[in-house]
ZADO-1210 file (C-alpha; in nm, 4 decimals, padded with zeros to 6 digits):
<atoms>
<atom x="-08.3915" y="-06.0876" z="-08.5465" code="UNK" pos="1"/>
<atom x="-08.7354" y="-06.2147" z="-08.4997" code="UNK" pos="2"/>
<atom x="-08.9495" y="-05.9760" z="-08.2796" code="UNK" pos="3"/>
<atom x="-09.2265" y="-06.2410" z="-08.2116" code="UNK" pos="4"/>
<atom x="-09.2423" y="-06.5171" z="-07.9586" code="UNK" pos="5"/>
<atom x="-09.4160" y="-06.8503" z="-07.9723" code="UNK" pos="6"/>
<atom x="-09.6991" y="-06.8917" z="-07.7937" code="UNK" pos="7"/>
<atom x="-09.6987" y="-07.1541" z="-07.5375" code="UNK" pos="8"/>
<atom x="-09.8227" y="-07.5158" z="-07.6310" code="UNK" pos="9"/>
<atom x="-10.1233" y="-07.4527" z="-07.4136" code="UNK" pos="10"/>
<atom x="-10.2130" y="-07.1050" z="-07.5754" code="UNK" pos="11"/>
<atom x="-10.1614" y="-07.2628" z="-07.9094" code="UNK" pos="12"/>
<atom x="-10.4160" y="-07.5019" z="-07.8396" code="UNK" pos="13"/>
<atom x="-10.6597" y="-07.2356" z="-07.6886" code="UNK" pos="14"/>
<atom x="-10.5876" y="-07.0786" z="-08.0110" code="UNK" pos="15"/>
<atom x="-10.6695" y="-07.3895" z="-08.2973" code="UNK" pos="16"/>
<atom x="-10.9876" y="-07.4639" z="-08.0722" code="UNK" pos="17"/>
<atom x="-11.1094" y="-07.1039" z="-08.1296" code="UNK" pos="18"/>
<atom x="-11.0127" y="-07.0719" z="-08.4217" code="UNK" pos="19"/>
<atom x="-11.2377" y="-07.4119" z="-08.5235" code="UNK" pos="20"/>
<atom x="-11.5313" y="-07.3027" z="-08.3326" code="UNK" pos="21"/>
<atom x="-11.5359" y="-06.9519" z="-08.5142" code="UNK" pos="22"/>
<atom x="-11.5400" y="-07.1605" z="-08.8534" code="UNK" pos="23"/>
<atom x="-11.8217" y="-07.4116" z="-08.7360" code="UNK" pos="24"/>
<atom x="-11.9978" y="-07.1181" z="-08.6110" code="UNK" pos="25"/>
<atom x="-11.9786" y="-06.9469" z="-08.9060" code="UNK" pos="26"/>
<atom x="-12.0411" y="-07.2313" z="-09.1242" code="UNK" pos="27"/>
<atom x="-12.3492" y="-07.3112" z="-08.8997" code="UNK" pos="28"/>
<atom x="-12.4772" y="-06.9797" z="-08.9490" code="UNK" pos="29"/>
<atom x="-12.4421" y="-06.9462" z="-09.3573" code="UNK" pos="30"/>
<atom x="-12.6945" y="-07.2606" z="-09.3296" code="UNK" pos="31"/>
<atom x="-12.9092" y="-07.1441" z="-09.0604" code="UNK" pos="32"/>
<atom x="-12.9336" y="-06.8618" z="-09.2931" code="UNK" pos="33"/>
<atom x="-13.0327" y="-07.0781" z="-09.5752" code="UNK" pos="34"/>
<atom x="-13.2381" y="-07.2944" z="-09.4258" code="UNK" pos="35"/>
<atom x="-13.4834" y="-07.0584" z="-09.2396" code="UNK" pos="36"/>
<atom x="-13.5028" y="-06.8629" z="-09.5993" code="UNK" pos="37"/>
<atom x="-13.6928" y="-07.2087" z="-09.7533" code="UNK" pos="38"/>
<atom x="-13.8639" y="-07.1977" z="-09.4391" code="UNK" pos="39"/>
<atom x="-13.6922" y="-07.4731" z="-09.3370" code="UNK" pos="40"/>
<atom x="-13.5212" y="-07.4266" z="-08.9841" code="UNK" pos="41"/>
<atom x="-13.2155" y="-07.6665" z="-08.8958" code="UNK" pos="42"/>
<atom x="-13.2988" y="-07.8558" z="-09.2538" code="UNK" pos="43"/>
<atom x="-12.9197" y="-07.8793" z="-09.3452" code="UNK" pos="44"/>
<atom x="-12.7668" y="-08.0192" z="-09.0425" code="UNK" pos="45"/>
<atom x="-13.0758" y="-08.2492" z="-09.0156" code="UNK" pos="46"/>
<atom x="-13.0299" y="-08.3926" z="-09.3545" code="UNK" pos="47"/>
<atom x="-12.6388" y="-08.4520" z="-09.2990" code="UNK" pos="48"/>
<atom x="-12.7756" y="-08.5884" z="-08.9762" code="UNK" pos="49"/>
<atom x="-12.9611" y="-08.8616" z="-09.1581" code="UNK" pos="50"/>
<atom x="-12.5912" y="-08.8933" z="-09.4267" code="UNK" pos="51"/>
<atom x="-12.4043" y="-08.9286" z="-09.1302" code="UNK" pos="52"/>
<atom x="-12.6029" y="-09.1280" z="-08.9016" code="UNK" pos="53"/>
<atom x="-12.7105" y="-09.3641" z="-09.1393" code="UNK" pos="54"/>
<atom x="-12.3362" y="-09.4717" z="-09.1650" code="UNK" pos="55"/>
<atom x="-12.3216" y="-09.5311" z="-08.7992" code="UNK" pos="56"/>
<atom x="-12.7018" y="-09.6817" z="-08.7823" code="UNK" pos="57"/>
<atom x="-12.6736" y="-10.0000" z="-09.0480" code="UNK" pos="58"/>
<atom x="-12.8448" y="-09.7855" z="-09.2923" code="UNK" pos="59"/>
<atom x="-13.1166" y="-09.6650" z="-09.0376" code="UNK" pos="60"/>
<atom x="-13.2208" y="-09.2990" z="-09.0455" code="UNK" pos="61"/>
<atom x="-13.1432" y="-09.1146" z="-08.6803" code="UNK" pos="62"/>
<atom x="-13.4545" y="-08.9598" z="-08.5114" code="UNK" pos="63"/>
<atom x="-13.4546" y="-08.5596" z="-08.6251" code="UNK" pos="64"/>
<atom x="-13.3603" y="-08.4102" z="-08.2768" code="UNK" pos="65"/>
<atom x="-13.0806" y="-08.7486" z="-08.2762" code="UNK" pos="66"/>
<atom x="-12.9530" y="-08.6857" z="-08.6775" code="UNK" pos="67"/>
<atom x="-12.9411" y="-08.2632" z="-08.5640" code="UNK" pos="68"/>
<atom x="-12.7665" y="-08.3160" z="-08.2562" code="UNK" pos="69"/>
<atom x="-12.5231" y="-08.6050" z="-08.3405" code="UNK" pos="70"/>
<atom x="-12.4029" y="-08.3946" z="-08.6978" code="UNK" pos="71"/>
<atom x="-12.3818" y="-08.0652" z="-08.4672" code="UNK" pos="72"/>
<atom x="-12.1221" y="-08.2891" z="-08.2161" code="UNK" pos="73"/>
<atom x="-11.9435" y="-08.3974" z="-08.5347" code="UNK" pos="74"/>
<atom x="-11.9558" y="-08.0683" z="-08.7423" code="UNK" pos="75"/>
<atom x="-11.7896" y="-07.8861" z="-08.4084" code="UNK" pos="76"/>
<atom x="-11.5586" y="-08.1616" z="-08.3798" code="UNK" pos="77"/>
<atom x="-11.4237" y="-08.1935" z="-08.7569" code="UNK" pos="78"/>
<atom x="-11.3731" y="-07.7691" z="-08.6989" code="UNK" pos="79"/>
<atom x="-11.2027" y="-07.8241" z="-08.3904" code="UNK" pos="80"/>
<atom x="-10.9254" y="-08.0607" z="-08.4968" code="UNK" pos="81"/>
<atom x="-10.8905" y="-07.8665" z="-08.8775" code="UNK" pos="82"/>
<atom x="-10.8447" y="-07.5643" z="-08.6028" code="UNK" pos="83"/>
<atom x="-10.5845" y="-07.7577" z="-08.4065" code="UNK" pos="84"/>
<atom x="-10.3987" y="-07.8108" z="-08.7398" code="UNK" pos="85"/>
<atom x="-10.4356" y="-07.4715" z="-08.8594" code="UNK" pos="86"/>
<atom x="-10.3129" y="-07.2647" z="-08.5577" code="UNK" pos="87"/>
<atom x="-10.0145" y="-07.5727" z="-08.5439" code="UNK" pos="88"/>
<atom x="-09.9315" y="-07.4221" z="-08.9243" code="UNK" pos="89"/>
<atom x="-09.9625" y="-07.0830" z="-08.8129" code="UNK" pos="90"/>
<atom x="-09.7506" y="-07.1041" z="-08.5255" code="UNK" pos="91"/>
<atom x="-09.4829" y="-07.3247" z="-08.7416" code="UNK" pos="92"/>
<atom x="-09.5057" y="-07.0747" z="-08.9728" code="UNK" pos="93"/>
<atom x="-09.3595" y="-06.8163" z="-08.7684" code="UNK" pos="94"/>
<atom x="-09.0787" y="-06.9695" z="-08.7601" code="UNK" pos="95"/>
<atom x="-09.0686" y="-07.0870" z="-09.1092" code="UNK" pos="96"/>
<atom x="-09.2770" y="-06.8730" z="-09.3387" code="UNK" pos="97"/>
<atom x="-09.3399" y="-07.0993" z="-09.6331" code="UNK" pos="98"/>
<atom x="-09.5382" y="-07.3221" z="-09.4337" code="UNK" pos="99"/>
<atom x="-09.7900" y="-07.0832" z="-09.4713" code="UNK" pos="100"/>
<atom x="-09.7396" y="-07.1104" z="-09.8284" code="UNK" pos="101"/>
<atom x="-09.8012" y="-07.4605" z="-09.8462" code="UNK" pos="102"/>
<atom x="-10.1246" y="-07.4348" z="-09.6178" code="UNK" pos="103"/>
<atom x="-10.2751" y="-07.2041" z="-09.8414" code="UNK" pos="104"/>
<atom x="-10.1947" y="-07.4256" z="-10.1203" code="UNK" pos="105"/>
<atom x="-10.2890" y="-07.7569" z="-09.9608" code="UNK" pos="106"/>
<atom x="-10.6901" y="-07.5263" z="-09.8823" code="UNK" pos="107"/>
<atom x="-10.7055" y="-07.4874" z="-10.2529" code="UNK" pos="108"/>
<atom x="-10.6542" y="-07.8100" z="-10.3472" code="UNK" pos="109"/>
<atom x="-10.9309" y="-07.9192" z="-10.0608" code="UNK" pos="110"/>
<atom x="-11.1579" y="-07.6311" z="-10.1896" code="UNK" pos="111"/>
<atom x="-11.1214" y="-07.7800" z="-10.5908" code="UNK" pos="112"/>
<atom x="-11.1391" y="-08.1308" z="-10.4611" code="UNK" pos="113"/>
<atom x="-11.4539" y="-08.1026" z="-10.2032" code="UNK" pos="114"/>
<atom x="-11.6873" y="-07.8911" z="-10.4817" code="UNK" pos="115"/>
<atom x="-11.6158" y="-08.1400" z="-10.7014" code="UNK" pos="116"/>
<atom x="-11.7361" y="-08.3928" z="-10.4421" code="UNK" pos="117"/>
<atom x="-12.0294" y="-08.2379" z="-10.3513" code="UNK" pos="118"/>
<atom x="-12.1131" y="-08.1353" z="-10.7297" code="UNK" pos="119"/>
<atom x="-12.1329" y="-08.5080" z="-10.7696" code="UNK" pos="120"/>
<atom x="-12.3208" y="-08.6278" z="-10.4431" code="UNK" pos="121"/>
<atom x="-12.5534" y="-08.3437" z="-10.4784" code="UNK" pos="122"/>
<atom x="-12.8510" y="-08.5403" z="-10.5689" code="UNK" pos="123"/>
<atom x="-12.7946" y="-08.7126" z="-10.2423" code="UNK" pos="124"/>
<atom x="-12.7901" y="-08.4279" z="-10.0042" code="UNK" pos="125"/>
<atom x="-13.1337" y="-08.2896" z="-10.1266" code="UNK" pos="126"/>
<atom x="-13.0775" y="-07.8683" z="-10.1576" code="UNK" pos="127"/>
<atom x="-12.7995" y="-07.8732" z="-10.0841" code="UNK" pos="128"/>
<atom x="-12.5415" y="-07.7067" z="-10.3734" code="UNK" pos="129"/>
<atom x="-12.1613" y="-07.7068" z="-10.4316" code="UNK" pos="130"/>
<atom x="-12.2113" y="-07.3594" z="-10.4611" code="UNK" pos="131"/>
<atom x="-12.3660" y="-07.3332" z="-10.1108" code="UNK" pos="132"/>
<atom x="-12.0699" y="-07.5310" z="-09.9387" code="UNK" pos="133"/>
<atom x="-11.8026" y="-07.2948" z="-10.1673" code="UNK" pos="134"/>
<atom x="-11.9971" y="-07.0303" z="-09.9717" code="UNK" pos="135"/>
<atom x="-12.0092" y="-07.1606" z="-09.6634" code="UNK" pos="136"/>
<atom x="-11.6216" y="-07.2871" z="-09.6894" code="UNK" pos="137"/>
<atom x="-11.5370" y="-06.9194" z="-09.7921" code="UNK" pos="138"/>
<atom x="-11.7199" y="-06.7596" z="-09.5238" code="UNK" pos="139"/>
<atom x="-11.5472" y="-07.0381" z="-09.2663" code="UNK" pos="140"/>
<atom x="-11.2132" y="-06.9858" z="-09.3930" code="UNK" pos="141"/>
<atom x="-11.2334" y="-06.5939" z="-09.4201" code="UNK" pos="142"/>
<atom x="-11.3251" y="-06.6018" z="-09.0498" code="UNK" pos="143"/>
<atom x="-11.0750" y="-06.8400" z="-08.9501" code="UNK" pos="144"/>
<atom x="-10.8089" y="-06.6679" z="-09.1103" code="UNK" pos="145"/>
<atom x="-10.9383" y="-06.3364" z="-08.9605" code="UNK" pos="146"/>
<atom x="-10.8781" y="-06.4564" z="-08.6274" code="UNK" pos="147"/>
<atom x="-10.5446" y="-06.5833" z="-08.7013" code="UNK" pos="148"/>
<atom x="-10.4466" y="-06.2976" z="-08.8909" code="UNK" pos="149"/>
<atom x="-10.5459" y="-06.0923" z="-08.5562" code="UNK" pos="150"/>
<atom x="-10.3346" y="-06.3195" z="-08.3445" code="UNK" pos="151"/>
<atom x="-10.0077" y="-06.2909" z="-08.5722" code="UNK" pos="152"/>
<atom x="-09.9897" y="-05.9297" z="-08.7022" code="UNK" pos="153"/>
<atom x="-09.6457" y="-06.0080" z="-08.8194" code="UNK" pos="154"/>
<atom x="-09.6959" y="-06.3275" z="-09.0085" code="UNK" pos="155"/>
<atom x="-09.8210" y="-06.1914" z="-09.3327" code="UNK" pos="156"/>
<atom x="-09.4487" y="-05.9171" z="-09.3192" code="UNK" pos="157"/>
<atom x="-09.2581" y="-06.2532" z="-09.2532" code="UNK" pos="158"/>
<atom x="-09.4111" y="-06.4391" z="-09.5444" code="UNK" pos="159"/>
<atom x="-09.3617" y="-06.1716" z="-09.7677" code="UNK" pos="160"/>
<atom x="-09.0357" y="-06.0950" z="-09.6900" code="UNK" pos="161"/>
<atom x="-08.9572" y="-06.4979" z="-09.7289" code="UNK" pos="162"/>
<atom x="-09.0515" y="-06.4659" z="-10.1115" code="UNK" pos="163"/>
<atom x="-08.8764" y="-06.1836" z="-10.1309" code="UNK" pos="164"/>
<atom x="-08.6033" y="-06.3722" z="-10.0156" code="UNK" pos="165"/>
<atom x="-08.5199" y="-06.0845" z="-09.7639" code="UNK" pos="166"/>
<atom x="-08.5879" y="-06.3101" z="-09.4561" code="UNK" pos="167"/>
<atom x="-08.3111" y="-06.3504" z="-09.1892" code="UNK" pos="168"/>
<atom x="-08.2566" y="-06.7244" z="-09.0976" code="UNK" pos="169"/>
</atoms>
């Protein structure tokens, strides 16, 4: 029998929002450091805000402040959704550990695809390189994974038992 208990739906939502914000902040800090080292604070969110903003403004570029704020809201919204999906998967993995194995596979596939996509579009994104994006995503994944690991300490053992065929149904 399992000794873990499933969190309430509201607790799972809080967990998802928290882990999403952790990922968003981790990436924002990484690019803030890179921008400061280059001597151009906020360059990355402004550049990406211009790219995203031009899609919604019919090709027109938003102001620097508009680009920064628009991209920041977009970035945090996307990571909140990713955090909710990640928390859902981890909570499902408490009952079916193989779910976590599938999520890890999807993450690896996403990273390979996203890194390739970024390298193809690198010319349009100024100084943003595929390596910087890969490192940012790995930092965010590590921070998010650490948080979820702390929230679900018995999950690693359950996944290991599941892989080894020792998990009770």
